[in-house]
C-alpha positions in Angstrom: 79.2 83.4 109.5 82.5 84.4 108.2 85.5 83.3 110.2 89.2 84.0 110.3 91.9 81.2 110.9 95.3 82.3 111.9 98.4 80.0 111.6 102.0 80.0 112.1 104.7 78.1 110.4 108.3 77.9 110.5 110.1 78.0 107.1 113.4 76.1 106.8 115.3 77.8 104.0 115.4 81.1 102.0 113.7 80.0 99.0 110.9 77.4 99.8 107.3 76.7 98.9 105.3 75.1 101.9 102.1 73.3 100.6 99.4 74.8 103.1 96.4 73.0 101.5 95.7 70.8 104.5 95.4 74.1 106.7 92.8 75.4 104.1 91.0 72.1 104.0 90.8 72.1 107.8 89.5 75.6 107.9 86.7 74.9 105.6 85.7 71.7 107.5 85.9 73.7 110.8 83.7 76.5 109.4 80.7 74.2 108.5 80.2 76.6 105.4 78.8 74.8 102.4 79.1 77.5 99.9 81.4 80.5 99.8 85.1 81.5 99.2 88.4 80.9 101.0 90.8 83.8 101.2 94.4 82.9 102.2 96.6 85.9 102.9 100.1 86.4 103.9 101.2 89.7 106.0 104.9 89.6 104.9 106.6 91.6 102.4 109.4 88.9 101.5 106.9 85.9 101.4 103.7 85.1 99.3 100.8 82.8 98.5 100.4 81.1 95.2 98.2 78.2 93.7 100.1 75.7 91.5 100.8 72.0 90.8 101.3 69.7 94.0 101.6 66.4 92.3 105.2 66.7 90.8 107.8 68.6 93.2 109.7 69.3 90.1 107.4 72.1 89.3 108.1 73.9 92.6 111.8 73.3 92.1 111.5 74.9 88.5 109.6 77.9 89.8 112.2 78.5 92.6 115.3 78.0 90.1 113.8 80.3 87.5 112.9 83.1 90.0 116.4 82.9 91.5 117.8 83.2 87.8 115.6 86.1 87.1 116.0 87.8 90.5 119.4 86.8 92.0 120.3 87.5 95.5 123.0 89.8 94.4 121.8 92.2 91.8 121.5 95.7 91.1 119.3 96.7 94.2 119.6 99.5 96.4 117.6 98.3 99.5 120.0 98.3 102.2 118.8 95.2 104.1 119.9 93.0 101.1 116.8 91.3 100.4 115.3 93.0 97.4 115.2 89.9 95.5 112.8 88.5 98.0 110.5 91.6 97.9 110.4 91.3 94.1 109.7 87.4 94.2 106.9 88.0 96.8 105.3 90.8 94.8 105.2 88.6 91.9 103.6 85.7 93.7 101.2 87.9 95.5 100.0 88.1 99.0 96.9 86.4 98.7 94.8 83.6 96.8 91.0 83.0 96.7 89.4 79.5 96.3 85.7 79.0 95.7 83.9 76.6 98.3 81.1 74.4 96.9 79.2 71.8 98.8 81.8 72.1 101.6 84.7 71.3 99.2 87.5 73.6 97.7 87.1 74.0 93.9 90.7 73.4 93.3 91.9 71.6 90.3 93.1 67.9 90.6 96.6 68.8 90.6 96.5 72.2 92.4 97.6 73.0 95.8 98.0 76.2 97.8 101.6 77.3 98.6 103.2 79.5 101.4 106.2 81.1 99.4 109.2 81.9 101.5 111.9 84.1 99.8 113.6 85.4 102.8 114.0 82.6 105.4 114.3 80.7 107.5 111.8 82.4 109.5 108.8 82.4 111.7 105.8 83.4 109.4 102.1 83.8 109.7 99.3 83.4 107.2 95.5 83.9 107.6 92.4 82.3 106.0 89.2 83.9 105.9 86.1 81.7 105.0 83.3 83.6 103.6 79.9 82.3 103.3 77.8 82.9 100.4 
């Protein structure tokens, strides 16, 4: 049976990747589903979800630094809240990711982790994981 798991986290800064792979692994284990998919979804317009390397923290640093160079906080934006750069970054990362589950394990690559991408923090944020059997 399909199941949705809901989580809340508190981000600490305006540009931050939070490794949420452990939340995903626990959800898969709790679901008792042997084969299927896990969908990770972020319901915020200034945050996102991505899968990337989790072995070397310099990868996350490089992504964040270069996103800031490409989409600086102060730019040619018209959105009056002043966080257009965060909306653009979130759109690039995307609001969801899907991971295959096989034999009750995530088919992530050896260096891969799942990240909640904060671009407008610090904030209290939510994300959802749906485990789909089959």
